[in-house]
N, C-alpha and C positions, 0 to 999 in steps of 0.2 A: 225337282222332285215334287210329286202331285201327293197334297194331303187329301187322307180319308177323313170323312165325316165322324164324329165321335158319337157312338150311341149313347142316349142320355134317358134316365128315368126318374122322375122327381120322388122323393121321400115324402109318404104323407104327413101334412100339414106344412111342408116347406113353402116358402115364397117363390114363384118362379123366377129363373133368373136366364138372362140370354147370355151364355157362353161361346165364344168363338173360338174356331179350332185354333188358331195362332195365339190365342192367350194362353194355352197349356204349355208350359214350361218343363222339362226334365228337372229334378232335384239332383244336386250332386251328391256323389256316394259318401255316404259315412261310414263305411267298413274298409278294411284292408286286410287281406289273406295273410299277410306277412306278419302282423302285430295286433288285430283284433283277437281276444280271447274267443275261443270256443268254448259254448254251454253245453251243458249233457244235452242229451235229447227231450225233445217237448214230454214233459209227463201227460196223463190221460187227464181229462177233464175233472173236476172236483164234483162230485154228486150232489146237487143243491134240493132237489123234491120240488122245484118250481118251474113253472113254464116262462120261456122268454114273452118280453114285452109283447103288446099286440102290435102296437104301429111298426117295431121291427120284423113280426111274421108279416106284416101286409107290404111292408117296403120289399122284401123277400122275392113275393109273389110278383113284384112289379120289376127287380133286378135280376131275376132268374133267367131270361135271356141274355142279358149283358154278361153275366156272370159265365154263363155256360159258353159264349163267343170267348170271352178271356180268359178263360181255362184252355179252349182248345188252340188260342196262339199262343199263348205263353208257356203252358204245358205246366201253371204251377196250381197248386191247390189252395181254395179260396173259402173261408170261413167267416160268417158274417154274426157279430156278436152284439147283443142289445147294450143299453148304456148300464148294465151291471155286469158286463163281461161273460154272460150267459150264450152258448150257442144256440141259433135259431133253428137251424133244421140239420138232418143228417142222422145217423144212429146215435151219437151223442147229445142230440137236442136237448136243453134245459141243463147241460153240464157247464161248469164255470171255469174260464182260464183268467180269471180276474187276477189270481196271483201271479202269472208270467211277469216279469219285467218290461217286456215292450208292450204288454198290454195295458199294465197300469199306466206307462207312459201316454198310450194313446187313448185311454179314458181321461186324463189330464189334458187333452188338447194336444200332446207333443206326438208326433211320429217316431218311429223307432225303428231301427233295423239291427238285427243281431245273428251270429251266426252260431247254429248248434250241430250236435252231431247227428247224424243220418243213422239212425239202429237198422232201416231195411238195406242198407249199402250193401251191394255183393259186388267184389272185385269183377270185370270184365277182362281187363288187358293184364298182362305179369308185371307191366312196370307203372300202374298206377298208383304206386306207393310214393312215386316222386314228387306227386304233386299233394300239397296240404289240401286241397280243395275236393281231394277224391272223395271222403266220407262225410262230408260236409252240407248241411242244408242253411239256405238264408230265409230266414224269418222275418217279416215285414209287417207291424202292425200299424193302421192309419186311422185317425179318428175320423166319424163322419159328424160333421157339425151341420145344424139346422137353425137357423135363426140365431146363430150365436152361440148356441148349446151343443153339447155334445150326446147324441142320441145313440151311437152304435161306433160299431169299430169294426174294420175289415181285415182280417188276419191271413195274409197271404203268405204261403209258404212255396219252394223252388229249389230244386237239387242245381247244383253247378256240374258245367259241361265237363265231360269226360276229358281228360289229358290229350288223349290220341284223337278224338274226335274234334276238339278245338284244334289241334294241330293241323287236322285234316281240312278243316273249314277255314283256317287263315292260312292255307298251304301257298296262296300267292303273296302275301305280305311277308311268309318267311322267305320264300324263295328270292323274294326282291331283297332281304335283308342279308341273305347270302351272298348273292352276287354285288352289293354293296359293300358289304366286308373284305369279300376276295379283292374286289376294287382297289379298295383301299391299302390293302397289304400289297398288292402291286406296285401303287404309286409308292408306298414307304419303302419296300426293298429298292427300289428304283432311287430313291434319295438317299438310303444308306449306304448302297453301292457307289454312288457318286461322292459321296461325302465321306467314308469311312473305307471301304474294301479297297477301291480303287488307289487311293493315297498311300495305303498301306503296301499295297502291290507295288505301288512304283518306288517306295521306299526301300522295299526288299531288293529291287531290281539295283537300284544305285548304291545299297552295303554290298551285294556281291560284284559289283562292278570295281568299288572302291577297294574290295577287299584284294583285289586280281591287280592293283596298283594302275589302273586307269579308270577315267570316268569323273564327274564333277558333280558337286553338291546338287541335288534336285531343288527346284523353286518351290517354294511354300505355297499350293493351291489354295486361292481363295474362297473356294467353296467348300473347303475340306471342314469339319468340325474343329470347335477350338482344341481340342484334345489332341487331335491329330496336329494342328497346327503347331502346337508345343513341342509334340513329338519331332515334328521336322525341323523346329528350332535347335532343341537338344541334337540330334542327329547333326546339324551345320556345326554345333559348336564342337561337339566330339570331333568330326571330320577336321576341323581348324586345327584342334589341339594336336591331332595325330600327326597332321603334315609338319607341324611345328617341332613336334617330337622326331620326326625322321629327318627333317633338315639340322638337328640339334646333333641326333647321330652321326649323320654325313659328317659333319663339320668337325664333330669330336673325334672321329675314326681318322679326319685327315689328319688332323693337329696329332693327334697321339702316334700316328705312322712317323710323323717328321720329328717328334721326340725321339722315338725309338730309334729311328735310323741315326741320328746324330752320334750316340755310343756305340751303335754297333759298327758303324764305319770307322769309328776310333780305335775300337778293339781289333776289328780286323784288319786296319793298317796297320796297329802296331805288331799283330801277329805276323802279316807278312814281310817286314821289315826284320823282323827278330828270326824269320826263317831265313831270310836271304842273306843277311849280314851279320849273323850271330858272330860268326869266327871273327870279323873284323872289328866288333865293337870291343869296348873296354869295358870293366866290369860294371862300373858308372852308368855308363849309356845304356844298358842292357836293362840296368836297375831302373833308370828313367821310365825307358818305354814300358816297362811291367808295371811301374807305379800309374801310367797312364790309363792303361788297359784296367787295372783294379779300379781308378778312379770311375771309369766309365761305365765298369760293372757295376759298381755301388749307386751310380746315377740311374740305369736300369732299374736295379733292387729298389731305390726309392718311387721311382715311376710306378713298379708294381705293386708295392705296398699302397700308394695313395690311390691306384685304379681301384683296388681291393676297397679301401677306405669309400671311395666315391660310389662303388656300387651297393656298399650294405646302408649308405644314408640313400642312396635313390630309390633302395627297395623297402626302407623301414616305413611304416606307416605315419604320416603325419596328423599329430592334433593339435588342431587350430587355437586349443586353449592354453598350450604350452608355450611360455616366452623364454627366449635365451639373452643373457646378458652380453651385449654387443661389445662391450669393452672390454671383459673378459677376452672372449674369442679373439679379437684384434691383438690383444697382448702376447695371447699364446702363438699367434701366428709371428709375431717380431721375434718372441724367444727362440721360434725353431729356426729363424734365418738369421741370427745374431752372427754366426760364425761364417756367413756368404758375404760375397765381396760387392753386397749392395746395404744401403740403409734404408728402413722402412719408416715413413712418418706416419702418424695417427693425430688425426683432429677432430676430436668431439666434443660437444657440450659438457659441461660439467654435470647439469642435470638431467642427460639422456637415463632413460628408463629402460627395461626390459622390455615392455608393452609399447612404445611408443618409437616411431622413425625417428632419428636423429634428422637434425635439419640440415647439417653438414657433415658429409661423411667422405673422406677420399683417401687415398695411398698414393704416395708420390716414390718412385723409385732412383735413385742417384748411382748408376754405375760408375765406378772411377775406373781409370784407362787401364788398371792391369785386370778387369775382368772382358775388357773386351779383344785384349792381348792374347795370342796364341801361343799356346803351353809348348816350350822347348819338346822337340822331337815329334811333334806333330807332322803326318803328311799332307 
């Protein structure tokens, strides 16, 4: 980028100095539209009845071309004040802005920038109120230092750009930002699809397949999110528990059908024998067959009651904080089978607590010979 020569005019009485174009550096901004307080509109200058300093008037005559070119380029309002803060030229010549905080700072040798309300602002676009800079003017006071002393102040004022005008001038950057955001959203949607949507869809298909009685547990995708991998692990445990439960029910149904078949077969056999040979039997033989049928019926009734107890126990909620005394349960089982034709031996440690698992727990059944013998009258 080519640098343009800076126009310069010396202040009356100032020692000439050689200033290169490259030695001029822009100052960092000291205002922020989001946090800097906005002062009221600049008040009119105070009347002093005095004329500005003669050296400031002479300097303005020399600086007039520079100030005119600067106004044309920056569209700023520029006032030259003498070392007392009085306006050097213009309709308010001789009026003082020394009471303004930015002018006081400049007269002490420190430049200052403030935000002020713009009383002359008129809205051009309907939505300009969206911008905080709509009715704001930037005032900058810079000291003029000659031979180490402040001899004047340049008071510059500039209105902020309109919101829509700024958007139009920066349309290229805005379009680049919009396309960049769209590209990022597309990439993120692809990542989310690969890490969340696809694994969940695969898990849904596997769930429907397993519900129909076929299919296998899907593998956990390594590219899925941590939460999705945990969901796959929970689904795998659930499927394993369901399969274990199904096998248990199948084996249980097979065992129960066998248990029910034996007494039903005995009852049916006793009824057939009584139907075919009732007239040839003695009263004692008929009573024996009827007793066998009654015993088998009682066995069926006991099986049904135990099934109901098992169903209630299986459907009742489990409280992990509730403990059961294993010794009392086992002793109740022993008492329930005290009249059966086998013995039950229980071996538990004396210090077994309800919450602790016993170190040794076993049951042994010793059926006597009469338990395996076929009862008289059986087919």
